[in-house]
TORLO-151499 format. One record per atom (N, C-alpha, C, O, CB): residue number from 1; x, y, z; atom name; residue in three letters. Coordinates in nm, 4 decimals. Atoms other than C-alpha are relative to their C-alpha. Glycine has a CB too. Layout:
<vovos>
NUM_X_Y_Z_CA_ALA
...
</vovos>
This chain:
<vovos>
1_0.1274_-0.0881_0.0236_N_MET
1_-0.0143_-0.0235_-0.0133_CA_MET
1_0.1252_0.1583_0.0323_C_MET
1_0.2208_0.1745_0.1081_O_MET
1_-0.1784_-0.0423_0.1509_CB_MET
2_-0.0899_-0.1135_0.0229_N_TRP
2_0.1349_0.3321_-0.1024_CA_TRP
2_-0.0325_0.1028_0.0953_C_TRP
2_-0.1498_0.1393_0.1035_O_TRP
2_-0.0081_0.0544_-0.1400_CB_TRP
3_0.0207_-0.0707_-0.1113_N_ILE
3_0.1857_0.5662_0.1900_CA_ILE
3_0.0384_0.1841_-0.0431_C_ILE
3_0.1524_0.2287_-0.0561_O_ILE
3_0.1045_-0.0790_0.1245_CB_ILE
4_0.0019_-0.1378_0.0681_N_ASP
4_0.1174_0.9530_0.0664_CA_ASP
4_0.0583_0.0986_0.1724_C_ASP
4_0.0150_0.1133_0.2867_O_ASP
4_-0.2102_0.0463_-0.0839_CB_ASP
5_-0.1003_-0.0810_-0.1412_N_PRO
5_0.4012_1.1786_0.2939_CA_PRO
5_-0.0764_0.1510_0.0274_C_PRO
5_-0.0371_0.2279_0.1151_O_PRO
5_0.2095_0.0431_-0.0589_CB_PRO
6_0.0614_-0.1310_-0.0420_N_ILE
6_0.1514_1.4887_0.2758_CA_ILE
6_-0.1331_-0.0571_0.1149_C_ILE
6_-0.1732_0.0141_0.2069_O_ILE
6_-0.0647_0.0967_-0.1604_CB_ILE
7_0.1035_0.0422_-0.1191_N_ILE
7_-0.1284_1.2778_0.4868_CA_ILE
7_0.0472_-0.0482_0.0998_C_ILE
7_-0.0286_-0.1036_0.1795_O_ILE
7_-0.0933_-0.0907_-0.0269_CB_ILE
8_-0.0938_0.0853_-0.1136_N_GLU
8_0.1609_1.1516_0.7264_CA_GLU
8_0.0093_0.0649_0.0566_C_GLU
8_-0.0058_0.0512_0.1780_O_GLU
8_0.1194_-0.0588_-0.0063_CB_GLU
9_-0.0628_-0.1486_-0.0365_N_GLU
9_0.2741_1.5106_0.7414_CA_GLU
9_-0.1207_0.0414_0.1407_C_GLU
9_-0.0996_0.0515_0.2616_O_GLU
9_-0.0121_0.1392_-0.1752_CB_GLU
10_0.1237_-0.0266_-0.0750_N_LEU
10_-0.0976_1.5949_0.8764_CA_LEU
10_-0.0328_-0.0874_0.0899_C_LEU
10_-0.1002_-0.0678_0.1910_O_LEU
10_-0.1047_0.0120_-0.0741_CB_LEU
11_0.0472_0.1181_-0.1399_N_HIS
11_-0.1323_1.2967_1.0713_CA_HIS
11_0.0835_0.0289_0.1297_C_HIS
11_0.0540_0.0169_0.2486_O_HIS
11_0.0409_-0.1865_-0.0402_CB_HIS
12_-0.0556_-0.0332_-0.1429_N_ALA
12_0.1304_1.4042_1.2755_CA_ALA
12_0.0060_0.1305_-0.0050_C_ALA
12_0.1278_0.1463_-0.0132_O_ALA
12_0.1380_-0.0584_0.0427_CB_ALA
13_0.0515_-0.1296_-0.0363_N_GLN
13_0.0410_1.7642_1.3060_CA_GLN
13_-0.1027_-0.0190_0.0801_C_GLN
13_-0.0731_0.0249_0.1913_O_GLN
13_-0.0383_0.0814_-0.1060_CB_GLN
14_0.1193_0.0552_-0.0719_N_ARG
14_-0.3108_1.6362_1.4552_CA_ARG
14_0.0619_-0.0666_0.1082_C_ARG
14_0.0256_-0.0389_0.2225_O_ARG
14_-0.0942_-0.0965_-0.0839_CB_ARG
15_-0.0013_0.0740_-0.1524_N_ARG
15_-0.1474_1.4004_1.6931_CA_ARG
15_0.1026_0.1105_0.0823_C_ARG
15_0.0859_0.1248_0.2034_O_ARG
15_0.0790_-0.1923_-0.0031_CB_ARG
16_-0.0531_-0.1191_-0.0891_N_GLU
16_0.1133_1.7061_1.7943_CA_GLU
16_-0.1252_0.0892_0.0770_C_GLU
16_-0.1450_0.1046_0.1975_O_GLU
16_0.0907_0.1083_-0.1056_CB_GLU
17_0.1432_-0.1246_-0.0617_N_HIS
17_-0.2140_1.9601_1.8421_CA_HIS
17_-0.0564_-0.0990_0.0889_C_HIS
17_-0.0441_-0.0425_0.1976_O_HIS
17_-0.1510_0.0703_-0.1366_CB_HIS
18_0.0918_0.0913_-0.0934_N_ALA
18_-0.4128_1.6654_2.0458_CA_ALA
18_0.0999_0.0446_0.0858_C_ALA
18_0.0812_0.1429_0.1576_O_ALA
18_-0.0361_-0.1763_-0.0225_CB_ALA
19_-0.0781_0.0360_-0.1444_N_ALA
19_-0.1115_1.6002_2.2755_CA_ALA
19_0.0424_0.1252_0.0482_C_ALA
19_0.1195_0.1226_0.1442_O_ALA
19_0.1369_-0.1018_-0.0100_CB_ALA
20_0.0092_-0.1307_-0.0661_N_ARG
20_-0.1149_1.9749_2.3399_CA_ARG
20_-0.0916_0.0153_0.1263_C_ARG
20_-0.0644_0.0662_0.2350_O_ARG
20_-0.0459_0.0944_-0.0996_CB_ARG
21_0.1389_-0.0339_-0.1060_N_PHE
21_-0.4741_1.9597_2.5230_CA_PHE
21_-0.0083_-0.1420_0.0301_C_PHE
21_-0.1210_-0.1842_0.0560_O_PHE
21_-0.1680_0.0770_-0.0726_CB_PHE
22_0.0100_0.1174_-0.0686_N_GLY
22_-0.3811_1.6060_2.6237_CA_GLY
22_-0.1154_-0.1044_-0.0288_C_GLY
22_-0.1707_-0.1705_0.0592_O_GLY
22_-0.0047_0.0377_0.1272_CB_GLY
23_0.0993_0.0374_0.0916_N_PHE
23_-0.6264_1.4579_2.3599_CA_PHE
23_-0.1317_0.0153_0.0330_C_PHE
23_-0.2156_-0.0615_-0.0142_O_PHE
23_0.0138_-0.1191_-0.0322_CB_PHE
24_0.1304_-0.0166_-0.0040_N_ASP
24_-0.9232_1.5925_2.4831_CA_ASP
24_-0.0588_0.0876_-0.0904_C_ASP
24_-0.0212_0.1925_-0.1427_O_ASP
24_-0.0315_0.0320_0.1121_CB_ASP
25_0.0791_-0.0877_0.1069_N_PRO
25_-1.1767_1.6909_2.2785_CA_PRO
25_-0.0395_0.1114_-0.0031_C_PRO
25_-0.0155_0.1914_-0.0936_O_PRO
25_-0.0914_-0.0336_-0.0279_CB_PRO
26_0.0434_-0.1218_-0.0606_N_HIS
26_-1.3402_1.9494_2.4561_CA_HIS
26_0.0996_0.1005_0.0273_C_HIS
26_0.0616_0.2174_0.0207_O_HIS
26_-0.0623_-0.0273_0.1158_CB_HIS
27_-0.1486_-0.0934_0.0034_N_LYS
27_-0.9754_2.1209_2.5085_CA_LYS
27_-0.0309_0.0752_-0.1181_C_LYS
27_-0.0516_0.1960_-0.1289_O_LYS
27_0.1639_-0.0904_-0.0201_CB_LYS
28_-0.0894_0.0114_0.1254_N_ILE
28_-0.9167_2.0755_2.1602_CA_ILE
28_-0.1192_0.1307_-0.0626_C_ILE
28_-0.0862_0.2392_-0.1106_O_ILE
28_0.0154_-0.1969_-0.0976_CB_ILE
29_0.1398_-0.0708_0.0639_N_PHE
29_-1.2977_2.2320_2.0506_CA_PHE
29_0.0113_0.1714_0.0725_C_PHE
29_-0.0275_0.2743_0.0172_O_PHE
29_-0.1791_-0.1072_0.0689_CB_PHE
30_-0.0011_-0.1362_-0.0620_N_SER
30_-1.2345_2.5306_2.2929_CA_SER
30_0.0905_0.0719_-0.0437_C_SER
30_0.0776_0.1943_-0.0429_O_SER
30_0.0123_0.0055_0.1301_CB_SER
31_-0.1214_-0.0938_0.0459_N_GLU
31_-0.9074_2.6333_2.1542_CA_GLU
31_-0.0825_0.0179_-0.1477_C_GLU
31_-0.1224_0.1274_-0.1874_O_GLU
31_0.1894_-0.0830_-0.0039_CB_GLU
32_0.0657_-0.0841_0.1381_N_PHE
32_-1.0700_2.6340_1.8094_CA_PHE
32_-0.1110_0.0910_0.0054_C_PHE
32_-0.1379_0.1679_-0.0868_O_PHE
32_-0.0532_-0.0929_-0.1011_CB_PHE
33_0.1174_-0.1157_0.0362_N_GLN
33_-1.3725_2.8315_1.9014_CA_GLN
33_0.0762_0.1515_0.0425_C_GLN
33_0.0406_0.2610_-0.0011_O_GLN
33_-0.1685_-0.0292_0.1114_CB_GLN
34_-0.0927_-0.1490_-0.0459_N_LYS
34_-1.0920_3.1080_2.0846_CA_LYS
34_0.0668_0.0148_-0.1268_C_LYS
34_0.0725_0.1356_-0.1496_O_LYS
34_0.1307_-0.0097_0.1446_CB_LYS
35_-0.0478_-0.0196_0.1255_N_LEU
35_-0.9123_3.0616_1.7180_CA_LEU
35_-0.1067_0.0877_-0.1234_C_LEU
35_-0.0717_0.1727_-0.2053_O_LEU
35_0.0348_-0.1486_-0.0413_CB_LEU
36_0.0982_-0.0392_0.0508_N_ASP
36_-1.2537_3.1311_1.5685_CA_ASP
36_-0.0572_0.1209_0.0083_C_ASP
36_-0.1056_0.1741_-0.0916_O_ASP
36_-0.0625_-0.0647_0.0227_CB_ASP
37_0.0342_-0.0910_-0.0979_N_GLU
37_-1.3462_3.4072_1.8090_CA_GLU
37_0.0979_0.1176_-0.0407_C_GLU
37_0.0492_0.2302_-0.0307_O_GLU
37_0.0164_-0.0595_0.1530_CB_GLU
38_-0.1154_-0.1141_-0.0402_N_ALA
38_-0.9942_3.6292_1.7613_CA_ALA
38_-0.0019_0.0625_-0.1507_C_ALA
38_-0.0574_0.0108_-0.2476_O_ALA
38_0.1813_-0.0700_0.0610_CB_ALA
39_0.0426_-0.0762_0.1581_N_PRO
39_-0.9808_3.8655_1.4535_CA_PRO
39_0.0747_-0.0338_-0.0906_C_PRO
39_0.1890_-0.0489_-0.0475_O_PRO
39_0.0069_0.1529_-0.0160_CB_PRO
40_-0.0537_0.0593_0.0890_N_SER
40_-0.8633_3.7490_1.1466_CA_SER
40_0.0917_0.1169_-0.0743_C_SER
40_0.0226_0.2120_-0.1108_O_SER
40_-0.1055_-0.0726_-0.0786_CB_SER
41_-0.0677_-0.0889_0.0617_N_PRO
41_-0.5576_3.9673_0.9798_CA_PRO
41_-0.0822_0.0165_-0.1442_C_PRO
41_-0.1127_0.1296_-0.1821_O_PRO
41_0.1517_-0.0450_-0.0062_CB_PRO
42_0.0635_-0.0242_0.0952_N_VAL
42_-0.7359_3.8964_0.6659_CA_VAL
42_-0.1082_0.0911_-0.0594_C_VAL
42_-0.1179_0.1468_-0.1687_O_VAL
42_-0.0197_-0.0735_-0.0034_CB_VAL
43_0.1272_-0.1287_-0.0003_N_GLU
43_-1.0501_4.1127_0.7169_CA_GLU
43_0.0098_0.1003_-0.0686_C_GLU
43_-0.0694_0.1413_-0.1535_O_GLU
43_-0.0259_0.0698_0.1190_CB_GLU
44_-0.0549_-0.0934_0.0334_N_ASP
44_-0.8124_4.3844_0.6743_CA_ASP
44_0.0037_0.0549_-0.1739_C_ASP
44_0.0060_0.1607_-0.2369_O_ASP
44_0.1131_-0.0316_0.0594_CB_ASP
45_-0.0445_-0.0434_0.1758_N_VAL
45_-0.7651_4.3645_0.3044_CA_VAL
45_-0.1292_-0.0214_-0.0756_C_VAL
45_-0.2337_-0.0863_-0.0697_O_VAL
45_0.1363_-0.1157_-0.0861_CB_VAL
46_0.1405_-0.0108_0.1078_N_PRO
46_-0.9676_4.4488_0.0422_CA_PRO
46_-0.0205_-0.0775_-0.0702_C_PRO
46_0.0739_-0.1491_-0.1039_O_PRO
46_-0.0156_0.0926_-0.0881_CB_PRO
47_0.0385_0.1192_0.0635_N_LEU
47_-1.1739_4.2258_-0.1538_CA_LEU
47_0.0077_0.0697_-0.2022_C_LEU
47_-0.0235_0.1774_-0.2530_O_LEU
47_-0.1923_-0.0571_0.0836_CB_LEU
48_-0.0522_-0.0988_0.1548_N_LEU
48_-1.0621_4.2761_-0.5623_CA_LEU
48_-0.1817_-0.0412_-0.0915_C_LEU
48_-0.2216_-0.1503_-0.1323_O_LEU
48_0.2178_-0.1134_-0.1305_CB_LEU
49_0.1384_0.0433_0.1143_N_THR
49_-1.4334_4.2910_-0.7709_CA_THR
49_0.0368_0.0471_-0.1157_C_THR
49_0.0935_0.1553_-0.1303_O_THR
49_-0.1591_0.0678_0.0264_CB_THR
50_0.0177_0.0240_0.1749_N_LEU
50_-1.4395_4.2478_-1.1377_CA_LEU
50_-0.1018_0.0285_-0.0465_C_LEU
50_-0.2019_0.0043_0.0208_O_LEU
50_0.0094_-0.1280_-0.0570_CB_LEU
51_0.0976_-0.0395_0.0700_N_PRO
51_-1.6551_4.3812_-1.3933_CA_PRO
51_-0.1077_-0.1314_-0.0519_C_PRO
51_-0.0608_-0.1813_-0.1542_O_PRO
51_0.0684_0.0789_-0.1112_CB_PRO
52_0.0523_0.1135_0.0876_N_PRO
52_-1.8947_4.0945_-1.5066_CA_PRO
52_0.0417_-0.0094_-0.1696_C_PRO
52_0.0797_0.0818_-0.2431_O_PRO
52_-0.1597_0.0137_0.0115_CB_PRO
53_-0.0688_0.0358_0.1135_N_LYS
53_-1.8016_3.9353_-1.8143_CA_LYS
53_-0.1387_0.0057_-0.1140_C_LYS
53_-0.2495_-0.0427_-0.0908_O_LYS
53_0.0865_-0.1607_0.0238_CB_LYS
54_0.1418_0.0022_0.1207_N_SER
54_-2.0516_3.9918_-2.1412_CA_SER
54_0.0097_-0.1728_-0.0244_C_SER
54_0.0873_-0.2494_0.0327_O_SER
54_0.0355_0.1192_-0.1982_CB_SER
55_0.0597_0.1567_0.0059_N_PRO
55_-2.1691_3.6401_-2.2384_CA_PRO
55_0.1130_-0.0519_-0.0941_C_PRO
55_0.1772_-0.1564_-0.0831_O_PRO
55_-0.1792_-0.0243_-0.0738_CB_PRO
56_-0.1180_0.0723_0.1490_N_LYS
56_-1.9268_3.6356_-2.5985_CA_LYS
56_0.1375_-0.0165_0.0823_C_LYS
56_0.2161_-0.1069_0.0539_O_LYS
56_0.0417_0.1438_-0.1756_CB_LYS
57_-0.1351_0.0520_-0.0641_N_GLN
57_-1.6282_3.6637_-2.3438_CA_GLN
57_0.0209_-0.1048_0.0661_C_GLN
57_0.1236_-0.1726_0.0625_O_GLN
57_0.0463_0.0714_0.0769_CB_GLN
58_0.0146_0.0903_-0.0623_N_ALA
58_-1.7709_3.4391_-2.1159_CA_ALA
58_0.0374_-0.1484_-0.0844_C_ALA
58_0.0951_-0.2383_-0.0231_O_ALA
58_-0.1268_0.0226_0.0487_CB_ALA
59_0.0291_0.1087_0.0721_N_LEU
59_-1.8084_3.1626_-2.4465_CA_LEU
59_0.1768_-0.0237_-0.0171_C_LEU
59_0.2414_-0.1267_0.0019_O_LEU
59_-0.1130_0.0281_-0.1476_CB_LEU
60_-0.1207_0.0563_0.0051_N_LYS
60_-1.4581_3.2357_-2.5166_CA_LYS
60_0.0989_-0.0620_0.0925_C_LYS
60_0.1614_-0.1629_0.0598_O_LYS
60_0.0472_0.0696_-0.0415_CB_LYS
61_-0.0732_0.0615_-0.1184_N_ALA
61_-1.2738_3.1602_-2.2121_CA_ALA
61_-0.0318_-0.1784_0.0206_C_ALA
61_0.0413_-0.2733_0.0492_O_ALA
61_-0.0571_0.0923_0.1437_CB_ALA
62_0.0352_0.2134_0.0177_N_ALA
62_-1.4523_2.7787_-2.2327_CA_ALA
62_0.0150_-0.0539_-0.0909_C_ALA
62_-0.0066_-0.1750_-0.0951_O_ALA
62_-0.1356_-0.0719_0.0095_CB_ALA
</vovos>
């Protein structure tokens, strides 16, 4: 069976994260809630808005 190194790295990071909270799901969930409530640096970045494409441009792009 082939082992994906990216998936293995993800599993290792999850184990390390869970170990910091003693593998207690309530503590892990509480930490995620705190992170979710914290202000995000992305919110200060203006969004890029583009004008809508005409139907002819949309067909050419496809």
